[in-house]
BABAMI-983609 format. One record per residue: residue in one letter; x, y, z negated of N, C-alpha, C, O in turn. Coordinates in steps of 0.02 Angstrom, whole numbers, plus 50000, padded with zeros to 5 digits. Layout:
<nodes>
AXYZXYZXYZXYZ...
</nodes>
This chain:
<nodes>
X500464992649998500014999750001500595006250004501145006549975X500285011150047500845016250032500615022550015500065025050029X501145025349978500815030349928500635037449967500825038250025X500235043049930499825048249961500285054349971500125058949934X500665055350000501245059950036500955067349963501215069049910X500285069950002500085075149970500175075549900500395080749877X499995069549853499985068049794500565067749767500615069649708X501175065049804501565066449763501955071949763502385073449723X501765074849815502015082849809501775087649756502095092149728X501045085349747500745089749695500965089149631501005093549588X501145082649626501385079349556501895082649538501885086449490X502545081449582503465085349592503245092849592503715096649582X502655095749600502585103249605502365104449528502675108149490X501785100549509501665101949425502055101549380501995105049330X502825094549390503265092949342503655098849331503855100749275X503775102049390504335109449411504015113849382504405117749355X503345115449371503085123549361502985125149298502635122349255X503395131049294503335132449233503045138649217503445143249218X502305140449200502215145849207502145150449137502165147949081X502065158349152502315163849099501945164549042501465168349040X502155160548987501915160148914501195166448919501235171248957X500665165348879500135173348883500495175248831500905172048799X500245182848825500405187548771499775193348756499405195648800X499745194848693499075199348705499595206648725500205206948730X499145210948731499455218248746499705219748663499365218548613X500545223448664500725226748585500155230048553499775233448588X500065229348490499675233248449499065231648448498675235248418X498855225648482498155225648498497875217948430497945211848425X497615222448397497275217848334496835212448359496385213548400X496985205748331496305200248342495615203148345495445205048288X495105204348394494505204148373494485210648375493905212548366X495055217148385494975222248406494615223148477494175227348481X494765219948524494345220648602493735216648602493415216348655X493585214548566492815210648550492405217748563492415222948530X492025215948624491535219848653491855226248693491465229248730X492185227348691492545233948709492175236648773492015242548770X491975232148852491885231448880490995232748910490685233848963X490885231748834489885232948857489485238748809489495240348750X489125240848866488815246748849488225245848775487645247848770X488555242948735488395240548670487655247148624487495252648647X487405244248566487045248048540487505254348487487305259848467X488055251448478488585255848439488665261948502488535267948495X488845259648544489015264248607488575268848620488645274948624X488085265348626487445271148626487215276448590487045282048610X487225273348512487275277648458487625280948463487395286248441X488215281648484488705287748469488695291448533488935297048526X488475290048597488395292748662487675296848683487655301448723X487125294148647486425296548659486285298948606486395297248548X485825306248645485375309848578484825304648540484535299848564X484815307248479484525302148412483945299848433483805294048420X483355305348481482785304448514482795298248548482385293748542X483505298448601483345293148648483605288048628483395282748650X484085288048585484355280848537483745277948544483525274148587X483395281048479482845278048430482325274948500482095269248494X482185278748559481745274348602481865271048620481525266048612X482565270448671482875262448673482995259348645483215254348672X482985259348578483145254948521482465252348520482475246448538X481885254448506481185252448521480975247248569480635242148560X481305250248635481085245348693481465238548665481135233348661X482205238648643482675233148654482335228748590482235222748596X482175231948532482005227348477481155226248493480975220448502X480795230048496480115230148484479715228548562479115229148575X480225226448600479925227948687479355232748699478895231348738X479415238548664479105243148684479185246448761479765247548779X478695248048804479005249648872479465256748854479505260848808X479785255548919480365258848930480015267948949479585269348990X480335272148908480005279548913480485281648974481105281448979X479915284149027480335284949078480845292149075481315293549112X480525297049004480945301749003481615299348975481885304448953X481945295248965482325295148935483015290248960483535288748931X482705288549033483075286249082483615289749116484095287149146X483475296349108484125301149147484785301549107485365301749127X484525301649045484995303148979485555296548967486145296148950X485035292148987485455284848966485935282249025486405278249020X485685285749087486125285149151486835288349135487405286149138X486515295249115487155299949118487655296649077488215295749101X487505294449013487945292048961488165285348984488685283348959X487955282649014488235277149050488655275149098488985270049104X488575281049141488985282749186489565286349181490055285049216X489565292149125490365293449077490585287849059491115286849088X490385282149014490785280148970491005274249041491625274249046X490705269749092490835270149152491575271749170492095268749155X491455277449206492065280649232492715280249179493245277449192X492525283549119493045282049051493395273949049493905272849017X493175270549073493285263949075493745260749171493875255249195X493815266549189494005264649268493515262949308493655261149365X492845263149285492545259249349492305266549409492175272449398X492335262949463492115266749515491645266649551491585270749596X491155261449538490595258349567490055255449516490245252949463X489385255749532488945251949487488565246849517488465247849577X488295241249492487825235749540487575233749486487755232749428X486895233149533486265229749466486185219849482485875215849517X486515220049449486645211749438486035206849445485615209449408X485725200849474485145198349474485485191649485486075189949490X484925188349488485105178849469484665177249541484195173849523X484625178349612484145176349641483855168549646484175165649602X483465164249673483325157449696483765153549732483725147649748X484355159149747484935155149776485335149749719485725145349739X485195150649660485585147849621486395153049602486805152049557X486375156949641487125162849644486865167449597486345167049565X487355172549596487325180949565487395183949630487795183149676X486795188149620486815192349693487085200149668486815201949616X487585205149697487725210049665487855214149739488185212149787X487445220949732487775225949784488125231849736487875235049690X488795232349764488895239449736489125244849776489505244949825X488755250049740488735257549738489105262049698489165261949637X489475268049757490075271349738489475276249684488855276049684X489895280049647489765284549590489665291949615489315296749599X490265290249673490255297149707489855298649760489625294749802X489775305649756489115307349817489455313649852489645318349818X489535313649923489755320049933489415327649942488855328449966X489795332149922489375340549902489695342749977490145339750007X489345348749999489455352750041490155355050061490415355150116X490475357349985491115361649993491585354550002492135354749974X491455349550031491945344450064492325340950007492825337550019X492015341849929492195339149889491655332949856491085332449878X491865329149809491305322049820491255324949722491695327849690X490465322549695490335323649635490075316649618489765313549661X490195313449545489925308349522489245310449494489105315749465X488885305449508488285306249493487785299649469488045294349485X487345298949447487105292549420486465293749386486415294849326X485815293349443485165296549408484845291049369485045285349381X484245292049313483915289349297483545282949331483545276949316X483195287149389482795282949446483295278049477483035273549509X483875278149473484265273249504484605267649461484845262249480X484555270349396484655265749336484065259349340484115253449354X483535263649321483035260349307482525254549386482205249549372X482575257149458482525250149511482795253349549482905259249563X482905248649565483315247049667482905244049700482505240249673X482915245049774482475240449832483045238849858483365243149888X483375230349848483795228549913483225224449947482635224649930X483495220449998483405217650043483055209450016483395204350010X482435209950005482095201849985482355195950032482555190350015X482265200050119482225194050162483125190850152483245185350177X483475193050130484295191950106484135182850054484525178150042X483345184050036483565178349967482875174249984482405177150010X482845168749971482025165549954481675168449913481785170649857X481045168349964480485174949946479695171349961479135173849971X479925165149957479075160149952478695159950043478355155350066X478905166650082478515167850125477985172450109477405172750130X478325176150066477725181550039477585186350092477005187950104X478095188950125478235193450175478415190950230478665185350227X478325195150312478705194250355479375194750343479535195550284X479865194550392480545197450361480715203050373481115206150337X480485205150418480675214250426480285218550379480295224650385X479975215850337479655220050296479765216050229479415218850187X480095210750202480085208550151480345212650103480945212350090X479945216850072480485220450013480775217249952480815211149955X480925219149917481015215849835481265222949792481355228549815X481325221149741481405228049673481895223849619481795218349592X482345227449614482715225949563482485231049471482685236849461X482315229449450482085232849363482505229849316482605223949302X482765235449293483225237149230482985233549190482415234849171X483305227849163483325224449079483475227349039484075228049050X483375229449002483665235548938483805231048901484325232348872X483505224648882483615221748827484315218748848484605215848802X484625218848907485275213748914485875219148939485935221148997X486245220948889486825225448906487215226448950487535221448966X487345232248982487835234349027488435231849017488665230248962X488805231049096489465230149051490175230149106490075227949163X490675231749092491185236449143491555228449171492045226249141X491385226449202491725220149252492535223249275492635227449319X493045219949234493655221449275493915217049332493775211049334X494265219849374494495216649419495105219949445495165226049445X495695214549474496385219849516496115223849554496105229749537X495885222349604495615228749634494945233449620494495234949660X495045235549547494515240949529493755236749482493565230849483X493505242349449493315238949392492515242149420492525246849459X491895239349398491135239549423490735239049353490705234649311X490425245949359489675244349308489215239049319488845238549368X489245235649277488645229649301488155230949264488305231449204X487375231849284486825232749268486415226949264486155226049319X486225222549220485845215649229485155217949255484905222749225X484875215849294484135217649314483765211649306484005206749278X483075211849334482585208149380482645207649439483105210849463X482285204249479482045204149544481595200849556481595194649553X480865206249582480285203049616480115206049650480455211049659X479545205349690479295207049753478865213249742478685215249686X478735215649796478085222449775477705221449743477485225549702X477415213749753476595213649719476915210549678476585205349676X477635209349619477625205249551477875199349548478175197249499X477765195549608478155189049623478875189149590479305193249602X478945182349534479755184049528480125178449580480095172449592X480455184049602481145181849666481725177749627482215175849659X481665176249555482475176249536482315172449480481725171049470X482925169849430482635165849367482775170149314482775166949262X482875174949308482655179249246481985180949216481775180249158X481645183749279481115184049258480615181049231480315183949186X480415174449251479955170749217480215168149133479885165649088X480885170049136481115168549073480825173949010480605172148955X480885180449035480865186348998479935185948994479655187148940X479535184149059479035182649039478665178048990478165179348956X479075171248996478755165348940478975168648862478665166448814X479355172248853479685175848802479385180148767479495181148707X478715184748823478295187848789477705184748797477275187048759X477445178448848477145175748804477115172548726476725173348680X477685168848734477725164948662477795173048600477585171948544X478015178348610477865182648571477075182848549476795182148494X476915183648597475945183848595475585179548551475165181348509X475785172848564475465168048543475655166548475475185164448441X476515167448430476905168148372476505173548331476335171848274X476315180448357476145184648337475235184348309475115187048255X474825182048335474305177948343474165172448288473615171848262X474835167348266474705163048211475115167348146474925166648088X475585171048161475725175848086475175179848073475055182248018X474765180648133474065186148096473635181148034473385183147981X473645174448061473275168648041473255166147976472795163447945X474035168047956474435166847894474585174147842474935175747794X474065177247887473905187147824474535190647833474755193647784X474945190847900475235196347908474925199147946474605196547991X474985206747931474655212947976475125216148019475615219348001X474875214848091475345219148118476055217948148476425222348172X476175210748142476975207748147477085211148208476725213248253X477895211148192478195213448247478455207448300478415201348288X478745210748365478935207148425479225199848400479545200348347X479195195248418479465189348410480025186948455479805186048511X480525185748451481085183648508481445177048492481595175448434X481595172848554481755166548534482645168048557482815171448605X483015165048519483835165848535483935158248551483605153548529X484435157948592484775151748599485385153848659485455158148702X485665149548638486625150648647486845146148690486645140448683X487275147548741487555142948800488005139148772488375141948732X488105130048787488715128748787489015125848850488805121448887X489665130448854489985130848930490555123848930491135123548910X490305120648949491165116248968491455116949026491165119949071X492035114649033492355118249093493065111049124493345107049087X493105111349166493615105749201494245109049217494105113849253X494795108749208495335112449252495705108249308495765102349290X495895109149353496235105249413496725109449435496715113949476X497225106749396497945110149457497855111749510497525108649552X498175117749519497925121049602498405115749664498325115649725X498845112249627499245108849687498835103149705498865100149760X498385101449646498065093849672497465097049706497235093749753X497095104449686496585103749693496815106749785496385105449828X497095108349796497365110949880497585103349922497735102849981X497555098249876497665092749916496995087749929497075082749964X496295089249899495775088049885495305090649935494915095049916X495295088649994494535090850054494155093450014494095099450003X493715086649977493065086749953493035094349919492715099249939X493495093849859493535100349828493785108849874493695114749858X494015106649917494055114449957493545115749983493365121649975X493075111150027492605111250056491815112050025491395116150045X491725105749960491335106949939491125109849866490555110449843X491735111249839491725112549783491705109649716491765111849658X491615103649746491605096349695491575092549717491445091449776X491785086849652491965081449670491575077449730490985078649721X491645072949791491345070849812491515062449833491115058349855X492215061449820492595054249809492955053249753493245057949727X492975049249736493625046849670493385040849635492795039049627X493895038449616493795031049566493695033549486494005038349465X493315030249452493235030649370493835029549370494205027349414X493995032049282494565030249260494445023549210493885022249187X494935020249198494685011449184494475012549095494315008649050X494565018749100494095019649012493875029849016494155034849039X493165028048975492945034548985493205038348930493805038948942X493055041248874493325044648824493525040748762493675043248707X493505035848773493755032348722494565032848721494915028648693X494765037248747495595038548752495775042748696495535048348700X496115041748646496165046548585496505053648619496415058948590X496945053448689497315060148718496685062748756496915066548799X496055062548761495515065648776495285071748761495355076648798X494995071848702494535076648665494915079848603494885085848589X495235075548571495475077248523496235077048529496485077048472X496755076948583497145077048607497705083748588497395088848577X498295084348584498435091548584498385093448668498445090048719X498225100948657498105105448709498695106148757499155108648724X498895104948825499515105548848499685113948863499255117748885X500455116348847500425123748849500025129048910499635133848912X500285125948941499965129449008499115130149019498845134549054X498775124948982498005124348978498045128448916497495131248914X498365130248867498275135548808498405139648827498325144048786X498615141448872498685148248898498145151948944498045157948937X497725147049004497405146849011496795148748968496515154248970X496655144948939496045146448868496175153048816495725156148787X496875154248811496935162448774496715168848838496335173548829X496985167548882496885173348969496055172448948495765177748942X495755167848940494975167548999494635169948920494305175048920X494705166548860494655170948795494375178148773493835180048749X495125182048796495185189948794494795190648845494445195348828X494555188448914494145192848932493605191548924493255196648923X493255185848916492595184248862492605191448826492355196648849X492975190548762493035193548701492875203148742492495206748710X493065204948782492835211448819492305212948825492105218748817X491855206848846491225206648870490695205048800490095206448793X491115202148758490555203248708490465193948688490225192448633X490645189648726490435184848732490935179148684491495177148699X490565177648628490975172748584491355165148610491025160648638X492075164648595492045157048622492485155048577493045157548572X492135147648522492125147248468492855140948483493375142048454X492805136248519493185128948511493575128848550493355131548601X494185126648559494655124648602494665118448593494645117248533X494715111548639494945106948638495045102748721494915103448781X495325098748681495765095348757495175092348792495245089548846
</nodes>
């Protein structure tokens, strides 16, 4: 049986690879960067007028309708904060029925008559957008040439700045619906189900003597598991290159019974990857609690 030259080359490259050690920025304290790229309640409390902050807080905590009068103040504060973070564009991020993330980047800068540009971001732009729904599954709601779709700002999900080597972007979580209100994304049904759950929960609470109970919300957290494939092995696998997933291969002689699987010592270069990933997660206020092999 002949050996696989590509795999042998990949093994040799991995053995010869010595990745640089991961180090935090000088003077950076553990936990200091947690949530620094998130337009959080703490940031809003510092940057918004008291009346505007209280109005937004009521919407977030009690699901009260958003007061359109506060949108301009929030948009202005969000723009200034994002510009200070190095963001040049903003994007309304939503999750269409394709199973992927959708976003369209627009610049903060608008040209003015004297040949210069002025950074602007209005409340109207923050609250609602109008992307072309014909680019996404819409269930044949309208003809392709008039398949309008609308994004709506999800106030309960904080905006954040996503860092990229080629520039930073202010990401605004939104929902995506048709002009007649049908859900065209994965988030809208979740928010609607939470509203329905809250209404029924408050009805039950009232039966037990609670007068005018506040809004009831459900919390859940994801458990994300990932598997690392060395780039040298990845480029030797046509199925991973073309499909992004394993299409062929052989099962190991044993499953997770090996003691070097779950509880094994984490390889140095894998630990460096984990530390780098955790730092980026912390910036976005995403906790990462556990590491294991």
